[in-house]
All heavy atoms as an XYZ file, in Angstrom:
691
protein
N      -2.679    -13.931      5.791
C      -1.949    -12.991      4.956
C      -1.052    -13.746      3.983
O      -0.543    -14.797      4.219
C      -1.091    -11.998      5.829
N      -0.923    -13.133      2.761
C      -0.066    -13.749      1.753
C       1.004    -12.728      1.317
O       0.701    -11.631      0.854
C      -0.918    -14.115      0.594
C      -0.075    -14.659     -0.607
C      -1.080    -14.900     -1.779
C      -0.262    -14.746     -3.097
N      -1.062    -14.454     -4.158
N       2.237    -13.032      1.596
C       3.396    -12.192      1.284
C       4.261    -12.939      0.254
O       4.797    -13.971      0.540
C       4.170    -11.869      2.546
C       5.388    -10.988      2.368
C       5.061     -9.638      1.857
C       6.133    -10.862      3.733
N       4.443    -12.301     -0.944
C       5.304    -12.853     -1.927
C       6.740    -12.955     -1.404
O       7.217    -11.974     -0.784
C       5.269    -12.073     -3.179
O       6.304    -12.497     -4.049
N       7.380    -14.090     -1.620
C       8.859    -14.095     -1.158
C       9.655    -13.136     -1.919
O      10.829    -12.805     -1.551
C       9.206    -15.524     -1.463
C       8.238    -16.068     -2.356
C       6.973    -15.228     -2.168
N       9.137    -12.558     -2.966
C       9.874    -11.575     -3.798
C       9.538    -10.155     -3.475
O       9.930     -9.213     -4.144
C       9.706    -11.809     -5.328
C      10.327    -13.168     -5.664
C      10.188    -13.541     -7.119
N      10.248    -12.469     -8.074
C       9.627    -12.396     -9.263
N       8.945    -13.459     -9.622
N       9.782    -11.416    -10.014
N       8.792     -9.907     -2.392
C       8.501     -8.584     -1.847
C       9.748     -8.144     -1.092
O      10.518     -9.052     -0.534
C       7.318     -8.506     -0.978
N      10.030     -6.913     -0.943
C      11.234     -6.376     -0.312
C      10.968     -5.387      0.684
O      10.174     -4.481      0.538
C      12.140     -5.836     -1.415
C      13.438     -5.158     -1.016
C      14.404     -6.204     -0.394
C      14.112     -4.494     -2.188
N      11.572     -5.539      1.946
C      11.521     -4.562      2.958
C      12.897     -3.907      3.062
O      13.874     -4.615      3.317
C      11.070     -5.143      4.275
C      10.989     -4.110      5.409
N      11.698     -4.164      6.500
C      10.174     -2.995      5.521
C      11.435     -3.094      7.279
N      10.536     -2.380      6.652
N      12.966     -2.619      2.911
C      14.249     -1.897      2.973
C      14.377     -1.060      4.217
O      13.389     -0.376      4.533
C      14.375     -0.980      1.727
C      14.257     -1.778      0.428
C      14.057     -0.831     -0.773
O      13.438      0.243     -0.599
O      14.405     -1.241     -1.870
N      15.471     -1.069      4.876
C      15.659     -0.163      6.043
C      15.020     -0.580      7.327
O      14.656     -1.692      7.448
N      14.812      0.385      8.184
C      14.266      0.152      9.504
C      12.767      0.040      9.468
O      12.123      0.439      8.518
C      14.705      1.193     10.440
C      16.218      1.277     10.716
C      16.493      2.284     11.688
N      17.916      2.212     11.990
C      18.463      3.086     12.670
N      17.931      4.135     13.141
N      19.798      2.840     12.997
N      12.183     -0.352     10.576
C      10.714     -0.368     10.739
C      10.227     -1.758     10.553
O      10.978     -2.767     10.337
N       8.886     -1.879     10.675
C       8.214     -3.121     10.620
C       7.086     -3.078      9.547
O       6.584     -2.045      9.260
C       7.542     -3.519     11.972
C       8.547     -3.769     13.047
C       7.873     -4.172     14.324
O       6.644     -3.841     14.553
N       8.549     -4.870     15.202
N       6.795     -4.270      9.060
C       5.606     -4.424      8.145
C       4.664     -5.344      8.909
O       4.977     -6.464      9.205
C       6.019     -5.034      6.773
C       4.775     -5.262      5.952
C       7.015     -4.117      6.103
N       3.423     -4.823      9.127
C       2.415     -5.549      9.717
C       1.341     -5.926      8.773
O       0.844     -4.931      8.100
C       1.822     -4.731     10.943
C       2.797     -4.299     12.009
C       2.117     -3.374     13.046
C       3.440     -5.550     12.680
N       0.917     -7.133      8.677
C      -0.020     -7.658      7.662
C      -1.263     -8.161      8.466
O      -1.181     -9.072      9.275
C       0.467     -8.709      6.805
C       1.702     -8.409      6.000
C       2.184     -9.611      5.261
C       1.424     -7.300      4.991
N      -2.447     -7.564      8.135
C      -3.689     -8.079      8.708
C      -4.185     -9.355      7.969
O      -3.661     -9.704      6.919
N      -5.213     -9.925      8.602
C      -5.745    -11.178      8.039
C      -6.256    -10.953      6.609
O      -6.974     -9.969      6.375
C      -6.861    -11.659      8.955
C      -7.457    -12.986      8.449
C      -8.553    -13.565      9.391
N      -9.502    -12.584      9.779
C      -9.849    -12.296     11.031
N      -9.342    -13.027     12.010
N     -10.761    -11.415     11.350
N      -5.885    -11.825      5.693
C      -6.282    -11.790      4.351
C      -5.523    -10.764      3.506
O      -5.845    -10.605      2.254
N      -4.595    -10.037      4.020
C      -3.766     -9.073      3.212
C      -2.959     -9.814      2.197
O      -2.572    -11.014      2.466
C      -2.877     -8.204      4.173
N      -2.706     -9.266      1.046
C      -1.955     -9.911     -0.017
C      -0.953     -8.935     -0.626
O      -1.267     -7.837     -0.962
C      -2.930    -10.383     -1.033
O      -2.228    -10.905     -2.164
N       0.266     -9.420     -0.732
C       1.397     -8.566     -1.241
C       2.056     -9.236     -2.393
O       2.524    -10.471     -2.173
C       2.458     -8.209     -0.179
C       3.571     -7.410     -0.836
C       1.768     -7.499      0.985
N       2.026     -8.753     -3.611
C       2.512     -9.366     -4.782
C       4.067     -9.156     -4.903
O       4.632     -8.332     -4.217
C       1.844     -8.888     -6.034
C       0.354     -9.146     -6.014
C      -0.042    -10.545     -6.006
O       0.668    -11.367     -6.700
O      -1.037    -10.993     -5.294
N       4.604     -9.942     -5.781
C       6.079     -9.903     -6.119
C       6.518     -8.509     -6.537
O       5.760     -7.742     -7.142
C       6.406    -10.879     -7.212
N       7.684     -8.154     -6.066
C       8.263     -6.850     -6.448
C       7.773     -5.649     -5.640
O       8.211     -4.537     -5.795
N       6.851     -5.860     -4.731
C       6.343     -4.770     -3.867
C       7.546     -4.380     -2.993
O       8.227     -5.290     -2.517
C       5.097     -5.145     -3.103
N       7.643     -3.096     -2.653
C       8.734     -2.628     -1.787
C       8.203     -1.829     -0.623
O       7.331     -1.035     -0.788
C       9.657     -1.770     -2.616
C      10.333     -2.498     -3.728
C      11.256     -1.618     -4.602
N      10.581     -0.463     -5.164
C       9.832     -0.487     -6.265
N       9.591     -1.597     -6.889
N       9.217      0.632     -6.675
N       8.707     -2.109      0.515
C       8.411     -1.433      1.785
C       9.596     -0.838      2.406
O      10.624     -1.421      2.354
C       7.709     -2.408      2.787
C       6.544     -3.071      2.332
C       6.557     -4.458      1.983
C       5.254     -2.454      2.202
C       5.454     -5.113      1.530
C       4.158     -3.062      1.734
C       4.265     -4.431      1.420
N       9.405      0.425      2.881
C      10.460      1.006      3.716
C       9.821      1.693      4.880
O       8.650      2.084      4.844
C      11.329      1.997      2.882
O      10.509      2.993      2.324
N      10.533      1.737      5.975
C      10.028      2.275      7.217
C       8.972      1.386      7.785
O       8.986      0.164      7.479
N       8.003      1.874      8.548
C       6.970      1.054      9.076
C       5.708      1.161      8.224
O       5.269      2.229      7.892
C       6.662      1.550     10.529
O       7.752      1.396     11.400
N       5.165      0.035      7.908
C       3.969     -0.076      7.069
C       3.031     -1.021      7.750
O       3.321     -2.100      8.167
C       4.348     -0.600      5.648
C       3.119     -0.789      4.836
C       5.307      0.306      4.956
N       1.671     -0.599      7.810
C       0.683     -1.414      8.407
C      -0.424     -1.632      7.355
O      -0.985     -0.657      6.882
C       0.025     -0.718      9.621
S      -1.304     -1.621     10.353
N      -0.649     -2.890      6.969
C      -1.688     -3.265      6.049
C      -2.800     -3.920      6.834
O      -2.559     -5.056      7.373
C      -1.133     -4.183      4.964
C       0.044     -3.676      4.167
C       0.496     -4.657      3.120
C      -0.253     -2.313      3.414
N      -3.975     -3.370      6.851
C      -5.108     -3.974      7.610
C      -5.656     -5.199      6.849
O      -5.114     -5.546      5.791
C      -6.135     -2.838      7.738
C      -6.831     -2.941      9.068
O      -6.800     -3.980      9.750
O      -7.527     -1.958      9.412
N      -6.708     -5.705      7.355
C      -7.335     -6.895      6.749
C      -7.732     -6.696      5.282
O      -8.252     -5.684      4.869
C      -8.585     -7.317      7.605
N      -7.527     -7.691      4.553
C      -7.998     -7.790      3.076
C      -7.342     -6.677      2.206
O      -8.000     -6.373      1.180
C      -9.506     -7.810      3.034
C     -10.054     -9.052      3.773
O      -9.524    -10.084      3.622
O     -11.010     -8.784      4.521
N      -6.283     -6.103      2.517
C      -5.604     -5.120      1.669
C      -4.785     -5.916      0.608
O      -4.221     -7.004      0.937
C      -4.578     -4.280      2.491
C      -3.680     -3.449      1.622
C      -5.379     -3.390      3.471
N      -4.785     -5.393     -0.589
C      -4.081     -5.973     -1.685
C      -3.059     -4.975     -2.228
O      -3.446     -3.817     -2.559
C      -4.916     -6.477     -2.805
C      -4.160     -7.103     -3.949
C      -5.060     -7.445     -5.115
N      -4.269     -7.872     -6.269
C      -3.939     -9.106     -6.518
N      -4.352    -10.090     -5.733
N      -3.229     -9.373     -7.606
N      -1.771     -5.360     -2.306
C      -0.742     -4.514     -2.839
C      -0.167     -5.283     -4.044
O       0.319     -6.391     -4.026
C       0.423     -4.274     -1.767
C       1.551     -3.498     -2.472
C      -0.135     -3.670     -0.529
N      -0.359     -4.602     -5.240
C       0.017     -5.194     -6.521
C       1.434     -5.113     -6.870
O       2.276     -4.434     -6.177
C      -0.798     -4.612     -7.672
C      -2.286     -5.137     -7.704
O      -2.578     -6.233     -7.095
O      -3.120     -4.422     -8.238
N       1.825     -5.762     -7.908
C       3.228     -5.912     -8.313
C       3.949     -4.522     -8.367
O       3.414     -3.632     -9.027
C       3.367     -6.579     -9.743
C       4.717     -6.587    -10.253
C       2.737     -7.973     -9.615
N       5.104     -4.478     -7.760
C       5.959     -3.282     -7.900
C       5.563     -2.053     -7.160
O       6.215     -1.019     -7.249
N       4.434     -2.069     -6.329
C       4.091     -0.970     -5.608
C       5.133     -0.684     -4.497
O       5.835     -1.619     -4.057
C       2.693     -1.157     -4.934
N       5.216      0.613     -4.121
C       6.225      1.056     -3.202
C       5.481      1.788     -2.049
O       4.854      2.825     -2.310
C       7.272      1.925     -3.841
O       8.161      2.452     -2.887
N       5.654      1.372     -0.839
C       5.034      2.021      0.345
C       6.091      2.367      1.395
O       6.952      1.515      1.707
C       3.993      1.075      0.968
C       2.742      0.835      0.194
C       2.911     -0.180     -0.896
C       1.631      0.408      1.117
N       6.054      3.588      1.816
C       7.048      4.083      2.817
C       6.253      4.666      4.007
O       5.483      5.687      3.777
C       7.971      5.163      2.242
C       8.872      5.776      3.227
O       9.573      5.068      3.933
N       8.890      7.114      3.336
N       6.447      4.180      5.208
C       5.775      4.711      6.370
C       4.291      5.004      6.160
O       3.836      6.139      6.273
C       6.460      5.955      6.856
C       7.860      5.687      7.485
O       7.976      4.588      8.131
O       8.709      6.504      7.375
N       3.473      3.957      5.864
C       2.052      4.148      5.501
C       1.184      3.230      6.372
O       1.559      2.194      6.851
C       1.816      3.736      4.071
S       2.674      4.768      2.825
N      -0.045      3.705      6.506
C      -1.120      2.841      7.074
C      -2.174      2.703      5.996
O      -2.647      3.714      5.474
C      -1.705      3.530      8.353
C      -2.911      2.702      8.877
C      -0.590      3.611      9.437
N      -2.594      1.447      5.711
C      -3.579      1.200      4.698
C      -4.683      0.350      5.429
O      -4.397     -0.736      5.857
C      -2.988      0.471      3.466
C      -3.980      0.209      2.459
C      -1.778      1.171      2.947
N      -5.888      0.915      5.389
C      -6.965      0.268      6.155
C      -7.733     -0.766      5.324
O      -7.612     -0.854      4.156
C      -7.910      1.382      6.640
C      -7.253      2.354      7.649
C      -8.272      3.431      8.059
C      -6.677      1.635      8.837
N      -8.658     -1.458      5.990
C      -9.384     -2.636      5.488
C      -9.791     -2.523      4.047
O     -10.442     -1.480      3.657
C     -10.718     -2.807      6.287
C     -10.440     -3.205      7.700
O      -9.393     -3.654      8.018
O     -11.472     -3.084      8.481
N      -9.514     -3.506      3.276
C     -10.048     -3.729      1.900
C      -9.517     -2.837      0.842
O     -10.049     -2.813     -0.267
N      -8.488     -2.019      1.213
C      -7.913     -1.104      0.179
C      -7.125     -1.904     -0.900
O      -6.686     -3.014     -0.607
C      -7.119      0.010      0.793
N      -7.071     -1.345     -2.053
C      -6.260     -1.922     -3.201
C      -5.268     -0.932     -3.678
O      -5.628      0.175     -3.996
C      -7.162     -2.341     -4.361
C      -8.295     -3.358     -3.987
C      -7.703     -4.751     -3.651
N      -8.744     -5.695     -3.324
C      -9.111     -6.050     -2.102
N      -8.486     -5.492     -0.994
N      -9.994     -6.963     -1.881
N      -3.996     -1.390     -3.669
C      -2.915     -0.536     -4.162
C      -2.443     -1.065     -5.482
O      -1.980     -2.219     -5.544
C      -1.746     -0.506     -3.166
C      -2.257     -0.227     -1.720
C      -0.716      0.516     -3.633
C      -2.990      1.150     -1.555
N      -2.572     -0.344     -6.549
C      -2.252     -0.782     -7.882
C      -0.718     -0.953     -8.209
O       0.074     -0.470     -7.425
N      -0.479     -1.689     -9.240
C       0.843     -1.911     -9.643
C       1.673     -0.619     -9.832
O       1.167      0.385    -10.336
C       0.926     -2.698    -10.975
N       2.915     -0.613     -9.317
C       3.852      0.495     -9.466
C       3.416      1.759     -8.851
O       3.976      2.832     -9.026
C       4.126      0.736    -10.914
C       4.777     -0.448    -11.633
C       6.126     -0.930    -11.133
O       6.882      0.018    -10.632
O       6.421     -2.103    -11.204
N       2.312      1.724     -7.981
C       1.920      2.910     -7.196
C       3.005      3.313     -6.159
O       3.693      2.353     -5.693
C       0.516      2.730     -6.536
N       3.045      4.523     -5.798
C       4.080      4.974     -4.825
C       3.298      5.764     -3.689
O       2.692      6.776     -3.998
C       5.137      5.813     -5.439
C       5.935      5.042     -6.475
C       7.032      5.906     -7.010
C       7.887      5.178     -8.122
N       7.747      3.837     -8.316
N       3.349      5.235     -2.499
C       2.772      5.834     -1.352
C       3.830      6.210     -0.308
O       4.676      5.354      0.007
C       1.820      4.864     -0.669
C       0.445      4.722     -1.332
C       0.517      4.059     -2.692
C      -0.497      3.966     -0.464
N       3.812      7.448      0.150
C       4.854      7.986      1.094
C       4.209      8.653      2.225
O       3.580      9.651      2.036
C       5.797      8.888      0.266
C       7.014      9.362      1.089
O       7.366      8.694      2.068
O       7.509     10.478      0.825
N       4.406      8.112      3.392
C       3.927      8.711      4.680
C       2.552      9.180      4.627
O       2.226     10.377      4.805
C       4.886      9.810      5.093
C       6.287      9.287      5.447
C       7.241     10.329      5.866
N       7.719     11.008      4.673
C       8.051     12.329      4.608
N       7.996     12.961      5.712
N       8.470     12.812      3.486
N       1.706      8.272      4.278
C       0.169      8.663      4.160
C      -0.715      7.544      4.842
O      -0.270      6.552      5.217
C      -0.122      8.791      2.655
S       0.062      7.295      1.758
N      -1.981      7.989      4.882
C      -3.025      7.150      5.378
C      -4.091      6.852      4.298
O      -4.503      7.807      3.600
C      -3.789      7.848      6.526
C      -5.016      7.179      7.118
C      -4.685      5.783      7.743
C      -5.716      7.991      8.047
N      -4.331      5.621      4.046
C      -5.268      5.208      2.954
C      -6.472      4.602      3.679
O      -6.356      3.609      4.422
C      -4.611      4.223      2.037
C      -5.651      3.729      0.982
C      -3.466      4.804      1.309
N      -7.616      5.163      3.505
C      -8.888      4.728      4.175
C      -9.408      3.439      3.699
O      -8.959      2.865      2.687
N     -10.451      2.937      4.410
C     -11.064      1.650      4.087
C     -11.646      1.661      2.678
O     -12.282      2.593      2.261
C     -12.189      1.387      5.079
C     -11.699      1.054      6.462
C     -12.876      0.946      7.482
N     -12.383      0.638      8.777
C     -11.925      1.592      9.597
N     -11.950      2.842      9.258
N     -11.491      1.234     10.811
N     -11.383      0.547      1.939
C     -11.955      0.357      0.628
C     -11.511      1.242     -0.431
O     -12.048      1.288     -1.527
N     -10.355      1.974     -0.264
C      -9.851      2.864     -1.299
C      -9.281      2.048     -2.420
O      -8.882      0.835     -2.221
C      -8.715      3.782     -0.656
S      -9.280      5.103      0.378
N      -9.254      2.658     -3.590
C      -8.653      2.086     -4.773
C      -7.640      3.068     -5.257
O      -7.960      4.122     -5.742
C      -9.705      1.804     -5.813
C     -10.784      0.832     -5.402
C     -10.236     -0.601     -5.189
N     -11.228     -1.564     -4.891
C     -11.567     -1.938     -3.605
N     -10.952     -1.421     -2.592
N     -12.473     -2.877     -3.449
N      -6.356      2.614     -5.265
C      -5.262      3.425     -5.760
C      -4.867      2.906     -7.161
O      -4.331      1.743     -7.097
C      -4.056      3.488     -4.799
C      -4.527      3.790     -3.343
C      -2.930      4.406     -5.280
C      -5.170      5.208     -3.173
N      -4.988      3.612     -8.209
C      -4.707      3.102     -9.502
C      -3.231      2.856     -9.756
O      -2.428      3.455     -9.073
N      -2.979      2.040    -10.732
C      -1.557      1.716    -11.170
C      -0.851      2.975    -11.420
O      -1.365      3.857    -12.077
C      -1.579      0.738    -12.317
N       0.412      2.990    -10.926
C       1.240      4.148    -11.185
C       0.962      5.428    -10.498
O       1.616      6.490    -10.712
N      -0.048      5.522     -9.608
C      -0.450      6.712     -8.893
C       0.579      6.956     -7.770
O       1.268      6.115     -7.305
C      -1.820      6.503     -8.229
O      -2.834      6.456     -9.279
N       0.630      8.282     -7.386
C       1.545      8.747     -6.370
C       0.701      9.417     -5.308
O      -0.073     10.385     -5.606
C       2.584      9.703     -6.911
C       3.494     10.207     -5.812
C       3.486      8.974     -7.920
N       0.863      8.974     -4.034
C       0.270      9.601     -2.891
C       1.402     10.168     -1.982
O       2.194      9.381     -1.462
C      -0.693      8.687     -2.094
C      -1.335      9.400     -0.924
C      -1.739      8.094     -3.056
N       1.472     11.433     -1.859
C       2.624     12.040     -1.196
C       2.483     12.158      0.316
O       1.436     11.880      0.884
N       3.564     12.671      0.914
C       3.579     12.805      2.426
C       2.510     13.649      2.990
O       2.046     14.669      2.411
C       4.927     13.499      2.643
C       5.734     13.214      1.365
C       4.785     13.141      0.322
N       1.927     13.178      4.135
C       0.910     13.926      4.821
C      -0.501     13.830      4.257
O      -1.384     14.440      4.847
N      -0.689     13.065      3.209
C      -2.016     12.907      2.634
C      -2.815     11.877      3.392
O      -2.283     10.890      3.874
C      -1.948     12.430      1.145
C      -1.097     13.330      0.282
C      -1.901     14.587     -0.101
N      -1.076     15.350     -1.017
C      -1.395     16.559     -1.329
N      -2.469     17.171     -0.838
N      -0.623     17.219     -2.124
N      -4.119     12.105      3.455
C      -5.044     11.113      4.043
C      -6.166     10.945      3.042
O      -6.812     11.933      2.748
C      -5.551     11.585      5.430
N      -6.382      9.759      2.601
C      -7.479      9.482      1.664
C      -8.662      8.932      2.495
O      -8.494      7.908      3.178
C      -7.105      8.480      0.603
C      -5.901      8.937     -0.245
C      -5.553      7.850     -1.256
C      -6.304     10.210     -1.054
N      -9.867      9.492      2.400
C     -11.018      9.091      3.090
C     -11.498      7.699      2.608
O     -11.198      7.293      1.503
N     -12.244      7.053      3.475
C     -12.845      5.748      3.090
C     -13.451      5.814      1.691
O     -14.202      6.745      1.389
C     -13.886      5.345      4.128
C     -13.279      5.053      5.491
O     -12.036      4.928      5.561
O     -14.043      4.829      6.408
N     -13.214      4.804      0.909
C     -13.823      4.642     -0.420
C     -13.331      5.539     -1.497
O     -13.825      5.571     -2.629
N     -12.196      6.271     -1.232
C     -11.607      7.158     -2.254
C     -11.100      6.373     -3.452
O     -10.732      5.193     -3.253
C     -10.484      7.992     -1.729
O     -10.953      8.881     -0.726
N     -11.087      6.968     -4.604
C     -10.647      6.308     -5.851
C      -9.662      7.170     -6.501
O      -9.963      8.397     -6.758
C     -11.796      6.025     -6.776
C     -12.910      5.201     -6.237
C     -12.597      3.744     -6.330
N     -13.671      2.840     -6.086
C     -13.957      2.243     -4.875
N     -13.239      2.501     -3.877
N     -15.012      1.474     -4.783
N      -8.465      6.711     -6.797
C      -7.524      7.417     -7.673
C      -7.352      6.699     -9.005
O      -7.075      5.460     -8.999
C      -6.128      7.497     -7.002
C      -6.080      8.347     -5.742
C      -4.626      8.397     -5.171
C      -6.613      9.741     -5.981
N      -7.606      7.336    -10.121
C      -7.400      6.686    -11.359
C      -5.938      6.395    -11.666
O      -5.107      7.074    -11.022
C      -8.057      7.528    -12.496
O      -7.381      8.823    -12.486
C      -9.516      7.782    -12.337
N      -5.609      5.515    -12.533
C      -4.230      5.183    -12.819
C      -3.390      6.506    -13.152
O      -3.866      7.390    -13.805
C      -4.325      4.205    -14.042
C      -5.603      3.518    -13.899
C      -6.518      4.657    -13.325
N      -2.239      6.522    -12.640
C      -1.298      7.587    -12.805
C      -1.645      8.925    -12.196
O      -1.165      9.965    -12.665
C      -0.847      7.688    -14.352
C      -0.427      6.415    -14.834
C      -1.245      5.660    -15.639
C       0.860      5.859    -14.517
C      -0.776      4.391    -16.155
C       1.283      4.654    -15.022
C       0.479      3.899    -15.804
N      -2.555      8.968    -11.277
C      -2.913     10.162    -10.543
C      -1.769     10.649     -9.659
O      -0.929      9.864     -9.253
C      -4.096      9.896     -9.600
O      -5.208      9.570    -10.271
N      -1.712     11.948     -9.468
C      -0.686     12.569     -8.673
C      -1.313     13.408     -7.607
O      -2.342     13.971     -7.843
C       0.234     13.478     -9.494
C       0.908     12.747    -10.649
C       2.357     12.398    -10.262
N       2.992     11.662    -11.344
C       3.415     10.466    -11.264
N       3.184      9.731    -10.245
N       4.074      9.910    -12.277
């Protein structure tokens, strides 16, 4: 796993990184976050109490809150995934989706 020293974890909880996971500078985590194998979190993305499964990509400045992201999903830059949402394997959100 590759975690930028400029990524930030705020508050309680743990961040778990699977093999090959990558977190870019400025990414922010709060609560408990689990990133499975080969997940990529781009610059400035914000994740709160989330589970992100194998091979998913989280775009720059995306905001995920209390959700589940399936295997191989692509979350576009600036997208928002709200509480209680579950994205099925291979789902795609275009940039700035709500």
